[in-house]
PATOR-170621 format. One record per residue (C-alpha): y, z, x; residue number from 0; residue in three letters. Coordinates in pm, 1 decimal. Example, Ala and Ser with C-alpha at 12.3 -4.5 7.8 and 13.67 -1.06 7.14 Angstrom:
BEGIN
REC         py         pz         px     i    aa
REC     -450.0      780.0     1230.0     0   ALA
REC     -106.0      714.0     1367.0     1   SER
This chain:
BEGIN
REC         py         pz         px     i    aa
REC      392.8     2417.4     -747.8     0   UNK
REC       64.8     2260.6     -859.8     1   UNK
REC      124.4     2341.7    -1225.3     2   UNK
REC      471.9     2186.2    -1216.6     3   UNK
REC      338.8     1878.0    -1035.0     4   UNK
REC       59.9     1829.6    -1287.8     5   UNK
REC      295.8     1863.4    -1584.7     6   UNK
REC      547.2     1629.3    -1424.3     7   UNK
REC      278.2     1377.0    -1337.1     8   UNK
REC      144.4     1384.6    -1692.5     9   UNK
REC      493.0     1313.8    -1827.4    10   UNK
REC      544.5     1030.8    -1576.5    11   UNK
REC      219.8      864.1    -1676.8    12   UNK
REC      295.8      904.6    -2047.8    13   UNK
REC      639.4      748.0    -2010.0    14   UNK
REC      585.3      480.3    -1746.9    15   UNK
REC      214.9      430.0    -1679.1    16   UNK
REC      150.1      210.3    -1375.7    17   UNK
REC      427.1      -51.8    -1338.1    18   UNK
REC      274.5     -367.6    -1183.1    19   UNK
REC      548.4     -385.1     -918.1    20   UNK
REC      471.5      -37.5     -785.6    21   UNK
REC      203.1       -9.9     -511.8    22   UNK
REC      -91.4      194.8     -637.1    23   UNK
REC     -323.8      409.4     -421.9    24   UNK
REC     -631.3      263.9     -593.5    25   UNK
REC     -540.6      -83.7     -464.8    26   UNK
REC     -524.9       50.9     -109.0    27   UNK
REC     -854.8      232.9     -164.4    28   UNK
REC    -1013.5      -90.4     -282.3    29   UNK
REC     -897.0     -274.9       28.3    30   UNK
REC    -1029.4        5.6      249.8    31   UNK
REC    -1368.6       -4.4       75.6    32   UNK
REC    -1394.5     -382.2      116.0    33   UNK
REC    -1299.2     -363.3      484.9    34   UNK
REC    -1547.1      -82.9      554.8    35   UNK
REC    -1824.8     -263.3      370.8    36   UNK
REC    -1764.3     -587.3      560.7    37   UNK
REC    -1767.1     -418.7      901.0    38   UNK
REC    -2068.5     -198.8      832.1    39   UNK
REC    -2277.2     -483.0      690.9    40   UNK
REC    -2200.1     -686.7     1003.3    41   UNK
REC    -2307.2     -406.5     1239.7    42   UNK
REC    -2601.1     -238.3     1065.5    43   UNK
REC    -2950.6     -380.7     1007.6    44   UNK
REC    -2987.4     -573.6      680.9    45   UNK
REC    -3267.9     -344.1      567.4    46   UNK
REC    -3282.3      -83.5      289.3    47   UNK
REC    -3241.7      191.8      548.7    48   UNK
REC    -2947.6       17.0      713.3    49   UNK
REC    -2774.2      -41.3      381.1    50   UNK
REC    -2831.4      317.7      272.4    51   UNK
REC    -2672.1      435.1      597.3    52   UNK
REC    -2377.0      199.6      559.1    53   UNK
REC    -2315.7      308.4      202.0    54   UNK
REC    -2334.2      673.4      305.1    55   UNK
REC    -2073.8      614.4      576.6    56   UNK
REC    -1836.0      461.9      320.3    57   UNK
REC    -1906.8      742.2       71.4    58   UNK
REC    -1814.5      999.6      336.9    59   UNK
REC    -1525.3      824.2      509.0    60   UNK
REC    -1311.5      721.8      212.6    61   UNK
REC    -1296.0     1054.1       19.9    62   UNK
REC    -1254.1     1264.3      334.7    63   UNK
REC     -993.0     1027.2      472.4    64   UNK
REC     -808.3     1020.9      140.7    65   UNK
REC     -800.3     1398.8      117.0    66   UNK
REC     -682.2     1448.4      476.6    67   UNK
REC     -414.7     1179.6      462.5    68   UNK
REC     -268.5     1283.3      126.2    69   UNK
REC     -279.5     1652.9      220.1    70   UNK
REC      -86.9     1584.8      540.3    71   UNK
REC      175.4     1382.9      352.1    72   UNK
REC      216.1     1654.3       87.7    73   UNK
REC      237.5     1930.9      347.4    74   UNK
REC      484.8     1734.6      557.7    75   UNK
REC      704.1     1660.2      255.9    76   UNK
REC      696.9     2025.9      148.8    77   UNK
REC      802.2     2138.8      498.0    78   UNK
REC     1100.0     1905.5      488.2    79   UNK
REC     1196.5     2031.3      142.6    80   UNK
REC     1009.4     2211.2     -137.6    81   UNK
REC     1167.9     1968.8     -383.0    82   UNK
REC     1046.5     1668.5     -183.6    83   UNK
REC      697.3     1818.7     -173.1    84   UNK
REC      704.1     1865.4     -549.2    85   UNK
REC      830.0     1510.8     -601.2    86   UNK
REC      550.3     1361.1     -389.1    87   UNK
REC      284.3     1564.9     -567.3    88   UNK
REC      430.2     1479.4     -908.0    89   UNK
REC      443.8     1107.6     -826.8    90   UNK
REC       83.5     1095.4     -705.2    91   UNK
REC      -38.3     1306.7     -997.8    92   UNK
REC      116.2     1050.3    -1230.2    93   UNK
REC      -56.4      768.0    -1043.5    94   UNK
REC     -391.8      947.9    -1062.7    95   UNK
REC     -377.7      944.1    -1444.0    96   UNK
REC     -450.4      631.7    -1646.9    97   UNK
REC     -378.8      725.8    -2009.7    98   UNK
REC      -75.5      500.2    -2053.8    99   UNK
REC     -239.4      201.2    -1887.7   100   UNK
REC     -558.3      246.7    -2088.5   101   UNK
REC     -363.2      264.3    -2413.9   102   UNK
REC     -154.6      -41.1    -2322.6   103   UNK
REC     -449.5     -259.5    -2223.3   104   UNK
REC     -660.2     -165.9    -2526.4   105   UNK
REC     -361.3     -218.6    -2756.5   106   UNK
REC     -330.4     -571.3    -2616.9   107   UNK
REC     -686.5     -628.3    -2737.3   108   UNK
REC     -598.9     -483.1    -3079.0   109   UNK
REC     -296.5     -711.4    -3117.5   110   UNK
REC     -500.3    -1021.1    -3034.5   111   UNK
REC     -770.5     -919.8    -3281.8   112   UNK
REC     -535.6     -873.6    -3575.8   113   UNK
REC     -363.0    -1211.8    -3526.1   114   UNK
REC     -656.2    -1310.4    -3521.0   115   UNK
REC     -697.7    -1479.7    -3182.7   116   UNK
REC    -1051.9    -1420.2    -3059.2   117   UNK
REC    -1016.2    -1613.2    -2727.7   118   UNK
REC     -706.9    -1407.2    -2642.6   119   UNK
REC     -887.7    -1086.6    -2742.0   120   UNK
REC    -1181.1    -1177.8    -2516.4   121   UNK
REC     -940.7    -1239.8    -2228.5   122   UNK
REC     -757.4     -912.3    -2291.9   123   UNK
REC    -1075.0     -705.3    -2309.1   124   UNK
REC    -1208.8     -868.5    -1990.5   125   UNK
REC     -931.2     -683.9    -1803.8   126   UNK
REC    -1076.2     -343.0    -1891.0   127   UNK
REC    -1454.2     -390.9    -1914.3   128   UNK
REC    -1724.3     -489.7    -1667.6   129   UNK
REC    -1945.8     -681.9    -1910.5   130   UNK
REC    -1935.0    -1056.4    -1973.9   131   UNK
REC    -1683.1    -1125.0    -2251.8   132   UNK
REC    -1678.9    -1502.2    -2296.0   133   UNK
REC    -1927.2    -1498.9    -2585.8   134   UNK
REC    -1835.6    -1171.2    -2754.6   135   UNK
REC    -1780.1    -1175.9    -3129.6   136   UNK
REC    -1484.0    -1002.8    -3294.7   137   UNK
REC    -1709.4     -700.8    -3347.4   138   UNK
REC    -1827.8     -716.4    -2987.3   139   UNK
REC    -1473.2     -725.6    -2850.5   140   UNK
REC    -1373.0     -433.1    -3071.9   141   UNK
REC    -1673.8     -226.3    -2964.4   142   UNK
REC    -1606.7     -301.9    -2598.6   143   UNK
REC    -1245.2     -187.1    -2627.8   144   UNK
REC    -1332.1      134.4    -2814.9   145   UNK
REC    -1610.2      217.1    -2567.7   146   UNK
REC    -1374.5      163.1    -2275.3   147   UNK
REC    -1108.9      392.3    -2421.3   148   UNK
REC    -1371.0      662.6    -2478.5   149   UNK
REC    -1542.6      631.7    -2140.4   150   UNK
REC    -1221.1      603.7    -1940.1   151   UNK
REC    -1070.7      900.8    -2120.6   152   UNK
REC    -1317.2     1096.5    -1909.3   153   UNK
REC    -1292.2      935.1    -1565.3   154   UNK
REC     -938.2      802.1    -1602.0   155   UNK
REC     -769.6     1106.6    -1756.0   156   UNK
REC     -971.1     1427.7    -1796.2   157   UNK
REC    -1148.7     1419.8    -1457.7   158   UNK
REC     -837.5     1350.9    -1245.8   159   UNK
REC     -645.5     1605.2    -1455.7   160   UNK
REC     -910.5     1869.5    -1385.6   161   UNK
REC     -910.5     1798.1    -1013.0   162   UNK
REC     -533.3     1801.2     -982.9   163   UNK
REC     -522.0     2134.4    -1166.4   164   UNK
REC     -764.3     2266.7     -904.3   165   UNK
REC     -617.6     2109.9     -590.5   166   UNK
REC     -305.8     1912.9     -669.3   167   UNK
REC     -250.6     1545.3     -593.4   168   UNK
REC     -475.2     1533.8     -281.5   169   UNK
REC     -784.3     1644.4     -473.3   170   UNK
REC     -700.4     1417.3     -768.3   171   UNK
REC     -665.4     1116.2     -539.0   172   UNK
REC     -987.2     1210.4     -360.7   173   UNK
REC    -1158.0     1192.9     -699.0   174   UNK
REC     -995.6      851.6     -758.9   175   UNK
REC    -1137.8      734.8     -425.2   176   UNK
REC    -1487.5      840.5     -535.2   177   UNK
REC    -1445.4      673.4     -872.8   178   UNK
REC    -1312.3      353.4     -714.5   179   UNK
REC    -1609.7      339.0     -476.7   180   UNK
REC    -1846.7      363.9     -770.7   181   UNK
REC    -1666.6       89.1     -962.4   182   UNK
REC    -1691.6     -142.2     -659.6   183   UNK
REC    -2027.4      -48.8     -509.4   184   UNK
REC    -2226.0      139.2     -772.2   185   UNK
REC    -2419.4     -154.1     -916.3   186   UNK
REC    -2797.8     -163.1     -938.1   187   UNK
REC    -2820.3     -528.4     -840.0   188   UNK
REC    -2965.5     -688.7     -529.0   189   UNK
REC    -2642.8     -661.5     -328.0   190   UNK
REC    -2567.0     -294.9     -397.5   191   UNK
REC    -2899.2     -136.0     -488.7   192   UNK
REC    -2907.4       45.7     -154.0   193   UNK
REC    -2554.5        8.1      -17.1   194   UNK
REC    -2396.7      150.0     -332.7   195   UNK
REC    -2642.8      431.9     -394.0   196   UNK
REC    -2447.4      707.3     -214.2   197   UNK
REC    -2123.6      609.6     -391.5   198   UNK
REC    -2297.0      612.6     -731.1   199   UNK
REC    -2459.6      951.7     -671.7   200   UNK
REC    -2133.3     1101.6     -548.8   201   UNK
REC    -1952.2      971.2     -856.3   202   UNK
REC    -2222.4     1116.9    -1082.4   203   UNK
REC    -2173.4     1456.4     -919.2   204   UNK
REC    -1793.3     1441.2     -932.6   205   UNK
REC    -1797.2     1350.9    -1301.8   206   UNK
REC    -2074.2     1584.2    -1416.6   207   UNK
REC    -1855.7     1872.3    -1535.0   208   UNK
REC    -1542.0     1672.8    -1631.4   209   UNK
REC    -1739.4     1434.5    -1854.2   210   UNK
REC    -1894.2     1721.5    -2050.1   211   UNK
REC    -1559.4     1890.9    -2090.2   212   UNK
REC    -1417.3     1558.7    -2205.9   213   UNK
REC    -1693.0     1523.7    -2465.7   214   UNK
REC    -1620.4     1867.8    -2607.7   215   UNK
REC    -1245.3     1808.6    -2603.7   216   UNK
REC    -1298.9     1480.0    -2789.1   217   UNK
REC    -1468.7     1671.5    -3069.6   218   UNK
REC    -1161.0     1895.0    -3094.7   219   UNK
REC     -931.1     1591.4    -3074.9   220   UNK
REC    -1115.6     1436.1    -3368.5   221   UNK
REC    -1008.5     1729.4    -3584.1   222   UNK
REC     -645.8     1697.4    -3471.2   223   UNK
REC     -625.1     1324.4    -3546.9   224   UNK
REC     -783.3     1306.4    -3892.1   225   UNK
REC    -1123.6     1184.4    -3776.3   226   UNK
REC    -1458.8     1361.0    -3815.2   227   UNK
REC    -1512.4     1660.1    -3582.6   228   UNK
REC    -1850.5     1727.8    -3745.8   229   UNK
REC    -1959.4     1371.7    -3681.3   230   UNK
REC    -1831.8     1387.7    -3323.9   231   UNK
REC    -2022.0     1712.0    -3258.3   232   UNK
REC    -2343.1     1586.3    -3419.9   233   UNK
REC    -2356.2     1253.3    -3237.6   234   UNK
REC    -2242.9     1409.6    -2909.7   235   UNK
REC    -2534.1     1654.0    -2921.1   236   UNK
REC    -2779.7     1378.9    -3015.8   237   UNK
REC    -2668.0     1075.1    -2812.3   238   UNK
REC    -2480.8     1210.2    -2507.9   239   UNK
REC    -2774.0     1116.9    -2285.0   240   UNK
REC    -2819.1      763.3    -2424.1   241   UNK
REC    -2695.2      591.3    -2110.2   242   UNK
REC    -2827.2      508.5    -1765.6   243   UNK
REC    -2543.7      718.9    -1624.9   244   UNK
REC    -2567.6     1095.0    -1687.2   245   UNK
REC    -2197.0     1100.1    -1771.1   246   UNK
REC    -2086.0      780.6    -1945.4   247   UNK
REC    -2218.8      859.7    -2293.7   248   UNK
REC    -2052.4     1200.6    -2316.2   249   UNK
REC    -1723.3     1075.9    -2459.4   250   UNK
REC    -1869.0      755.7    -2606.9   251   UNK
REC    -2103.3      957.6    -2827.2   252   UNK
REC    -1827.1     1192.2    -2944.5   253   UNK
REC    -1604.0      892.7    -3018.4   254   UNK
REC    -1876.4      710.5    -3212.2   255   UNK
REC    -1946.2     1018.6    -3420.8   256   UNK
REC    -1578.0     1086.6    -3485.3   257   UNK
REC    -1526.0      731.0    -3610.7   258   UNK
REC    -1858.1      696.0    -3792.5   259   UNK
REC    -1946.3      374.1    -3609.2   260   UNK
REC    -2216.2      256.5    -3370.7   261   UNK
REC    -2124.4      179.0    -3010.3   262   UNK
REC    -2302.2       53.9    -2696.6   263   UNK
REC    -2623.3     -149.2    -2732.7   264   UNK
REC    -2735.0     -457.8    -2536.7   265   UNK
REC    -2479.7     -640.0    -2319.9   266   UNK
REC    -2455.7     -905.0    -2049.0   267   UNK
REC    -2327.1     -822.0    -1699.4   268   UNK
REC    -2279.6    -1107.9    -1450.1   269   UNK
REC    -2502.3    -1323.9    -1668.3   270   UNK
REC    -2787.1    -1071.7    -1676.3   271   UNK
REC    -2904.2     -913.3    -2002.4   272   UNK
REC    -2920.8     -531.9    -2020.1   273   UNK
REC    -3104.5     -368.9    -2311.8   274   UNK
REC    -2884.0      -59.9    -2342.9   275   UNK
REC    -2949.9      188.5    -2626.2   276   UNK
REC    -2704.5      222.0    -2911.7   277   UNK
REC    -2486.1      530.2    -2959.1   278   UNK
REC    -2389.8      667.3    -3299.9   279   UNK
REC    -2476.5      568.0    -3656.6   280   UNK
REC    -2332.5      258.2    -3829.5   281   UNK
REC    -2188.0      448.9    -4125.3   282   UNK
REC    -1938.5      164.9    -4158.8   283   UNK
REC    -1855.7     -157.2    -3968.3   284   UNK
REC    -1632.4     -115.3    -3667.6   285   UNK
REC    -1280.6     -259.4    -3712.1   286   UNK
REC     -981.1     -331.3    -3486.4   287   UNK
REC     -798.0      -22.6    -3618.0   288   UNK
REC    -1066.0      187.3    -3445.6   289   UNK
REC     -906.2       94.5    -3113.2   290   UNK
REC     -587.0      270.1    -3218.1   291   UNK
REC     -782.2      565.3    -3359.0   292   UNK
REC     -965.5      600.2    -3026.7   293   UNK
REC     -634.7      594.3    -2839.0   294   UNK
REC     -494.0      870.1    -3056.9   295   UNK
REC     -799.1     1084.9    -2986.0   296   UNK
REC     -772.7     1006.3    -2615.7   297   UNK
REC     -413.0     1128.7    -2607.0   298   UNK
REC     -492.0     1434.3    -2820.2   299   UNK
REC     -770.5     1546.0    -2588.3   300   UNK
REC     -548.4     1480.1    -2286.9   301   UNK
REC     -276.8     1710.7    -2421.9   302   UNK
REC     -541.1     1971.5    -2507.1   303   UNK
REC     -683.2     1953.7    -2154.5   304   UNK
REC     -335.6     1982.9    -2003.0   305   UNK
REC     -241.5     2281.7    -2221.2   306   UNK
REC     -566.9     2466.5    -2156.4   307   UNK
REC     -558.9     2390.9    -1783.8   308   UNK
REC     -200.5     2508.9    -1737.9   309   UNK
REC     -272.4     2822.1    -1943.0   310   UNK
REC     -573.3     2907.6    -1726.1   311   UNK
REC     -368.3     2852.9    -1407.8   312   UNK
REC      -93.9     3079.5    -1543.7   313   UNK
REC     -344.3     3355.7    -1624.1   314   UNK
REC     -520.0     3331.4    -1288.9   315   UNK
């Protein structure tokens, strides 16, 4: 049943994405994280040790709770009817994937750039990046969009796909809970330096293998989409560690090499300047069309991952 649910979920995401009117598990996870954080901060000492403990409680409670709740729902649905169980798993597998949404949001940036309407492009890219966007140039907006497609191809598509192939919708949604915690708590600022540490470390561990698989698959996807697989392989080997996170540069480096452009570099987050290293070589200036090229590679590696994963499940 897992293979059928994964395939069905992949098709659902490709066709429909995440309609805004449909309740999404990540929204509920976000509300749970905020509620847990508020209660724990009110009850625990406002010291590094107290914040570390509170963050660890959140990092344990949300993934475990997500896995138990979704497993019970899937098991209950399957007992009522195998078809209902499959439908629930398929629906949640589709919600765990973000390829369609990522392509849609980044394409909105592309359309604003080619008008050209830089203020609209800045607003569109602010929906998918964490950095400050109000002063980004056309090149800066384009880089931000391409980087987001590459990075989220790993944690928004390949990682949840890998986990659902291993454990169906419950394991995929457990991964989404971990990833959502990191996106909300995993900042190295004064507020979350200690409270968010457990969430950040757990996310690093959960993404360690998927991100490296995603980097390798991106190199293969470059060959399938008319980009440079040699460039992707070369820059991936050289620059895959050029990031504070052990995982984020895996797909960014392969993408930069495939396109022959330079990504990353210094950026502002919440008004604070971060001197991040660059990734890739500026063999040519980045251009809005690179957003569409990145999306094509993202979809190509997603199909590759799906095909390989289903083949391995069939053999085993």
